[in-house]
C-alpha positions in Angstrom: 143.0 -33.2 161.3 144.9 -33.6 158.1 145.5 -30.4 156.2 146.5 -30.7 152.6 148.9 -28.3 150.9 146.2 -27.3 148.5 143.8 -26.3 151.4 146.7 -24.5 153.2 147.5 -22.4 150.2 143.8 -21.7 149.6 143.3 -20.5 153.2 146.5 -18.3 153.0 145.3 -16.6 149.9 141.8 -16.1 151.3 143.1 -14.5 154.5 145.5 -12.2 152.6 142.7 -11.1 150.2 140.5 -10.3 153.2 143.3 -8.3 154.8 143.9 -6.5 151.5 140.2 -5.6 151.1 140.1 -4.2 154.6 143.2 -2.1 153.9 141.6 -0.9 150.6 138.4 0.0 152.3 140.1 2.0 155.1 142.3 3.8 152.6 139.2 4.8 150.6 137.4 6.0 153.6 140.4 8.2 154.6 140.7 9.5 151.1 137.0 10.4 150.7 136.4 11.4 154.3 133.3 9.3 154.4 132.6 6.3 156.6 129.6 5.2 154.6 130.1 4.8 150.8 127.7 2.0 149.9 124.7 0.4 151.5 126.6 -2.6 152.9 128.9 -0.3 154.9 125.9 0.7 157.2 122.5 -0.3 155.9 120.5 1.3 158.8 122.6 4.4 158.8 122.4 4.9 155.1 118.6 4.5 155.3 118.5 7.4 157.8 120.9 9.4 155.6 118.5 9.1 152.6 115.6 10.3 154.8 117.7 13.3 156.0 118.8 14.1 152.4 115.1 14.2 151.4 114.5 16.7 154.2 117.5 18.8 153.1 116.2 19.0 149.6 112.8 20.1 150.9 114.5 22.8 153.1 116.3 24.1 150.0 113.0 24.4 148.1 111.3 26.0 151.0 114.1 28.6 151.3 113.8 29.4 147.6 110.0 29.9 148.0 110.6 32.1 151.1 113.2 34.2 149.2 110.8 34.7 146.3 107.9 35.5 148.7 110.0 37.9 150.7 111.1 39.7 147.5 107.5 40.0 146.4 106.2 41.2 149.7 109.1 43.7 150.2 108.3 45.1 146.8 104.6 45.4 147.7 105.6 47.1 150.9 107.6 49.7 149.0 104.7 50.3 146.6 102.2 50.8 149.4 104.5 53.1 151.3 104.9 55.2 148.2 101.2 55.2 147.6 100.6 56.3 151.1 103.0 59.2 150.6 101.1 60.2 147.4 97.8 60.1 149.2 99.3 62.3 151.9 100.3 64.8 149.3 96.8 64.6 147.7 95.2 65.4 151.2 97.5 68.3 151.6 96.4 69.7 148.2 92.8 69.1 148.9 93.0 70.9 152.3 94.7 73.9 150.6 92.2 73.9 147.7 89.2 73.7 150.0 90.1 76.8 151.9 88.4 80.2 151.3 91.7 81.7 150.1 92.0 79.2 147.2 91.3 80.6 143.7 90.3 79.0 140.4 93.9 79.2 139.2 95.3 77.5 142.3 92.7 74.8 142.1 93.5 74.3 138.4 97.2 73.9 139.3 96.3 71.5 142.1 94.2 69.5 139.6 97.2 69.0 137.4 99.3 67.7 140.3 96.4 65.4 141.3 96.5 64.0 137.7 100.2 63.3 138.1 99.5 61.7 141.4 96.9 59.5 139.8 99.4 58.5 137.1 102.0 57.6 139.7 99.4 55.5 141.7 98.4 53.8 138.5 102.1 53.0 137.8 102.3 51.5 141.3 99.2 49.4 140.8 100.6 48.1 137.5 104.0 47.2 139.0 105.7 44.0 138.2 107.9 41.6 140.1 110.1 39.2 138.0 107.9 39.9 135.0 104.6 39.3 136.8 102.0 41.9 137.5 101.6 42.1 141.3 98.1 43.4 141.7 96.1 41.5 139.2 95.2 38.6 141.6 96.1 35.4 139.8 96.1 37.1 136.4 99.8 37.9 136.6 100.3 38.4 132.9 97.5 40.9 132.4 97.9 44.6 133.0 95.6 45.1 136.0 94.4 48.7 135.7 93.4 51.0 132.9 93.8 54.8 132.8 90.8 57.1 133.0 90.8 60.7 131.9 88.8 62.8 134.4 87.3 64.9 131.6 86.0 61.8 129.8 84.1 60.3 132.8 80.4 60.6 132.0 77.3 60.2 134.0 76.8 57.1 136.1 74.8 54.2 134.7 73.0 51.4 136.5 74.3 48.4 134.6 76.7 47.5 131.9 73.9 47.3 129.4 73.2 50.9 130.0 76.6 52.1 128.8 76.5 54.4 125.8 76.0 52.5 122.5 78.2 54.8 120.4 81.1 55.8 122.6 84.4 57.4 121.6 87.8 56.0 122.5 88.6 56.8 126.1 85.0 57.5 127.2 84.3 56.3 130.8 81.3 55.8 133.1 80.6 54.4 136.5 78.5 51.2 136.5 76.8 51.5 139.9 75.6 47.9 140.3 79.2 46.8 140.1 80.7 49.9 141.7 83.2 49.8 138.8 84.3 52.4 136.2 84.3 51.2 132.7 86.5 52.6 129.9 85.8 52.3 126.2 89.1 51.1 124.7 90.1 49.1 121.6 86.4 48.9 120.4 84.8 47.7 123.6 83.8 48.7 127.1 86.2 47.3 129.7 86.3 47.5 133.5 89.1 49.7 134.9 90.3 46.6 136.9 91.3 43.8 134.5 92.5 41.4 137.2 90.5 39.1 139.6 90.1 38.8 143.3 91.9 35.6 143.7 95.0 35.0 145.8 97.9 32.6 145.7 100.1 31.1 148.3 103.6 29.5 148.4 104.5 26.3 150.3 107.1 27.3 152.9 106.9 24.1 155.0 105.6 20.6 155.0 102.3 21.8 156.4 102.8 25.5 156.2 102.0 28.0 153.4 101.9 31.8 153.1 99.7 34.0 151.0 101.9 36.3 148.9 99.7 38.5 146.8 97.0 41.1 147.5 94.5 41.6 144.7 94.6 45.1 143.4 90.8 45.7 143.9 91.4 45.2 147.7 94.1 47.9 147.7 93.3 50.5 145.1 89.5 50.0 144.7 88.2 48.9 148.1 84.6 50.0 148.7 85.7 51.4 152.1 88.3 53.6 150.5 88.6 53.6 146.6 91.9 55.3 145.9 91.4 55.7 142.1 87.8 56.9 142.3 88.6 59.3 145.1 91.5 60.9 143.2 89.4 61.0 140.1 86.5 62.8 141.8 89.0 65.2 143.5 90.6 66.1 140.2 87.2 66.8 138.6 86.1 68.9 141.6 89.4 70.9 141.4 88.9 71.5 137.6 85.3 72.6 138.2 86.4 74.9 141.0 83.9 73.3 143.4 85.0 73.9 147.0 82.2 71.8 148.5 83.0 68.8 146.3 86.7 69.2 147.2 85.8 69.1 150.9 83.7 66.0 150.4 86.7 64.1 149.2 88.8 64.8 152.3 87.1 62.0 154.3 87.4 59.7 151.3 91.1 60.4 151.2 91.4 59.5 154.9 89.5 56.3 154.2 91.8 55.4 151.3 94.8 56.0 153.5 93.3 53.7 156.1 93.0 50.9 153.5 96.6 51.4 152.5 97.7 51.3 156.2 95.7 48.2 156.8 97.3 46.4 153.9 100.7 47.5 155.0 100.0 45.9 158.4 99.0 42.6 156.5 102.3 42.7 154.5 104.3 43.3 157.7 102.7 40.3 159.4 103.4 38.1 156.3 107.0 39.3 156.1 107.4 38.4 159.8 106.0 35.0 159.2 108.4 34.3 156.4 111.4 35.6 158.4 110.5 33.4 161.4 109.9 30.4 159.1 113.3 31.0 157.4 115.0 31.1 160.8 113.4 27.8 161.8 114.3 26.1 158.5 117.9 27.3 158.7 118.3 25.8 162.2 116.6 22.6 161.1 119.0 22.5 158.1 122.0 22.8 160.3 120.8 20.1 162.7 119.9 17.7 159.9 123.3 18.2 158.3 125.0 17.4 161.6 123.0 14.2 161.8 124.1 13.3 158.3 127.6 14.1 159.2 127.5 11.9 162.3 126.5 8.9 160.2 128.5 9.5 157.0 131.6 11.4 157.9 134.7 9.6 159.1 136.5 9.9 162.4 140.0 10.4 161.0 141.8 9.6 164.2 140.0 6.3 164.7 140.3 5.4 161.0 144.1 6.0 160.9 144.5 3.9 164.0 142.5 1.1 162.4 144.6 1.4 159.2 147.8 1.1 161.2 146.5 -1.9 163.0 145.3 -3.5 159.8 148.7 -2.9 158.2 150.4 -4.6 161.2 148.0 -7.6 160.7 148.6 -7.7 157.0 152.4 -7.6 157.4 152.1 -10.4 160.1 150.0 -12.4 157.7 152.5 -12.0 154.9 155.4 -13.0 157.2 153.4 -16.0 158.5 152.5 -17.1 154.9 156.1 -16.7 153.9 157.3 -18.9 156.7 154.7 -21.6 156.1 155.1 -21.7 152.3 158.9 -22.0 152.6 158.7 -25.1 154.7 159.7 -28.4 153.0 160.2 -32.0 154.1 163.8 -31.6 153.1 164.3 -29.2 155.9 163.7 -31.9 158.4 165.9 -34.7 156.8 
């Protein structure tokens, strides 16, 4: 086969360029620490990496949701614990005030303390987390509960239409068909509970969600144990020096405490779920990152060996090219 000088030089340049490109690629891999830098380096591997990175982004979002949910639930837990302590104090005062040794003065003093307890419970019920009301259902920008003065609570009415037509600011009445106290404020009758009974959940996995909130009417105004109404009736009974009415509220206080305890159990179960899910996600995150590393990251020892071998090949190619291109017909005359 006849090889022309032109073809010879073309092939030499092509081979040298290929060797240079391999050296350049190996040098870049060692500098960056990554084996795969573009799709052509490993098409199948890069496809897997893209899938893994999507999963990692999802893990990051799920962890943010769990952190937010955990913060919310821990705040609710603290509030309910405090409310339970306040109810325990109210029961203690009710027991003391219901005894035969209690006097009108001691009951009046207990009434003032019950009023302060009601105020603290109201503060708990209107608590916020990151500028959102926690016990208004999905109405997180509306103050959930209104204050009721015990002295302004009038006679019960059957329906909203039966409420007094010419009330004064702060007047209140129980609407029996709704089992809800209404307060006259800002020129209109409003229910004490301004929220709704809806709940919301957060996505904490591809097919996993967790309910975060508990509507305030399920905690503070449950029909099986209405905290606000029980404390309100207790305060009125204490102010009226009615021992029988005070004793009647003892069982209601127990019922209210049971509602709080039940909700604390719900919160504990949800917190456990979030903690377990977080642990699973963190393990999955570590495993996925290891798989990405297996595909993307460089084996330095192997890469350096390849670089040294390629340098040897390149140097040999240069030397060979030098020998071939220096040959001349004159050398053989």
